[in-house]
N, C-alpha and C positions, 0 to 999 in steps of 0.2 A: 504494501501500498504507497503509496506518496504522503513524503515530509509532507509535514501542511505549513505555508507561507503565516501562518500565525496560533500564536497557542497563545492562548484566556487560561488565565488561572484566577478561584481564589482567590480568597487572598485568608483571613483566617482561621486556620483549621488545617488551609495550604498551604503558605508557605511560613504564616507564623502559631508561634505554641500556645491556638486559645486556649485550650481544655485548664494550660499546665497553669497558663498564664490567670485563668477563670480559678482554680483553687484556691492557689498562694495569694491572694486579691483576699477572698472571700473568710478563705483563715486567718490571712491577719488581720482588715478587720472584729473578730469573732474570738479572737484572742486581745483585741486592745477591750472588747468587749467583758472580758475575763474567761469568756467560752474554754475550760480543759481541753486541752488537743485529745484527752479520752472520750471527750464530751462528745464530737464533730463526727460530720457522718460526706465532710467533702463532697465529698465524689455524688453524692444522691442528692447533696443540693446542685452542685452545678447542672450536675445534670435538671433537675428540677426545675432549676433558671430556665434551661434552652429551651424543655419544651413552652414554656411564657414567655417567652422571647420572641420563638417560633410561630403561636400567636398572636400574640402583640402585632405582629409586623403584619400580618393576615391584611390590618386593618387598612385607614387612612393613613398617609406617608404621614409618615413626625419624621423629627433630627433624627440620625443614631442619638447622639449624645439624649436625648428628649427619651429612648424604649432603653438607652445602659437604666440610665438615672429612676426610670416610672416603675420597672421590673426587678429592678432591685429591691425592694421591700416588698412586692411582689409573696417571692420569696420568698424570704425572711419569717416574712409570718405567716407560712406556711409551715416551716421549720419551725417551727417559735424560739427563731435564736435571736436575740436583743440588736438593733442597727441603731444608730441616727442620722437622724435624716440630711444629715451632709457627706456620709456615707456613696449612696446615689450618684453625687456629685463629682466623687472621688471616682467612682467604679467610670463613670463617664471619663472623665482627666486621665484616667489610667495608660487606657490603649495603644495611646498610638505608641509608648511608650511598651507594650509586650512586647517579648522578643519571641528573632523570628529561630525558629531547629536547623541541630544546628549545617545539619543538607545542601539549607536554601537557598543560601549568597551561588554560592560555587555553581551552585544547578541550573541555575539564572545563568551565570555569568560565561557556561558553558550550553547553554542552548542559542546564546543569542551569536554563537556561532551560527547556525545552520538556521534561524525563521528568527519576528519576527514575537514579542513578550505582550502583554497585556493585560491588564485587571479588570476582572468584572467582582465590582466589592457592595455587600452590606452596609455602607459605612457612609460619613460624609468623608467632602475635599477632606475637611481639616484634618480630619483621625487619620487619612490615606495620605496626606502628607509628610506626616510626621513618623508612619510606616515608611518609609518607601525613603525614606532618609535613616534611618535607619540599620534600611536593605546593604545600601547604599547602589544600588544596579538603578539603570535607567528602563523604563520601561518606553512602551511603544506609544499604546496609548492606556488611557488608563478611564474608568468607567465607574462610577461612583450612584449610592442605589441615590443621593439625594442628585445627580444630572437625571438619572431614566425616574423620578418623582416615584420607584417602586423596589422593595424586594425582592429579593430572588425569596418562594419560585417562580415571582412573577419573570413572565420573556417581553419583560422591555428592555429592561439595561441585553441582554445576550442578543438585538435589535439592534440596540446603537453600539452597538460594538459594531458590528458588519457593517452601519454604514462612517466610521469616523477612521474603519480599516482600509473600509472599501474593498472586500473582497466576500467570494461564494460559501456559503457558509459551507457550500464545499471540502474550501481549502482553507477551513481553519478547525482547531482542537482542544476540550476546553476540561483542562482539568482540576479534579476539587478534593477534597476530602469531604466533605458534605451531602450529599448523596440527594436528598428533596428537594436540596438548594437546589443545585449543581447541574449531578447527572439527569434527574429527568428531565427540568425544562432545558437540557439542552437537548437533548436525543427524542423529543417530543416536538424541536426544531430540525432536528433530521441531520447538527451536529455531529462528531465521533467526539466519543467524549475517553480521558482518561479516568482509572479512582482513586485515587494516592491515598489508600485505604492503608493510615500506619499504626491500625491497632487492629486489625483480624474482624472485626465488623461484618454481621450477617443482611443483605439485599432489606433494607427496610423493607418496601414493592418491589412489586413484581416489572419490573425492568432490569436490562441488561447493557451495561455499560461497552466498553467499543473495545478501550483494554484495562488494567490490572496490578498497581504495582503499589507495593507496600513504601514505598518512600523513591522523597524527588528525585536523593545519585537512578535507582533505575528505571524512573523516568526519562530523563537525560540521555540516557545509558542508550535508551529505547530509540529517540529520533535522533541521534547519532543513527544508532543504523536502518534508520527510515533514509535520510540522511546520505547516507556513503550510499544503501541496493540503486536513488534516486540517480547519484556521479555515476555509480557503475553501468547503468542501465544505460 
């Protein structure tokens, strides 16, 4: 199969350690409130928050900092955990500083040798600007939920990406960690997809990705192989 002319990425969870950073933040503020580590189930809390956040962004568009600020109290109340009003604000302000996975930067720089790279991300322009500065990698296009006026799994960001890149859907490959956020809508649009399944999760719905890898380093090798095959052909 031909190498893509552009790869679009989900950012948080694919390039940035979304789950790990959220869990660390939740643990920090709970310990500040005097909740002992033994009494915490930070993994369950993070997963519950994720479900709340996913449902929340299906409604009318709101800036993502507002989403973060408003959903933290919902999750904490459901678990009976204490929080301060300013914790939601701190959560929102922390996102741009969340750290990438160890293989992210090297994989992106390798991929740039063979194809364009772009982001389709469920966040605000200001947050992604901080993240990109931290990554130290230049993207050919960045499409945010703020620009699209909708959050994935809405297809609006994907359509905007094609328009900005000036490419047909057959020429683009979308890579993402979030199956229902990324693989499902991209597949519905007829895109090739790669599920970056770092944690060996089970498909949540009956949709099949084009490629499946466990990390970005392997994904970079996959794309390099496609590009070399094109050259040899």
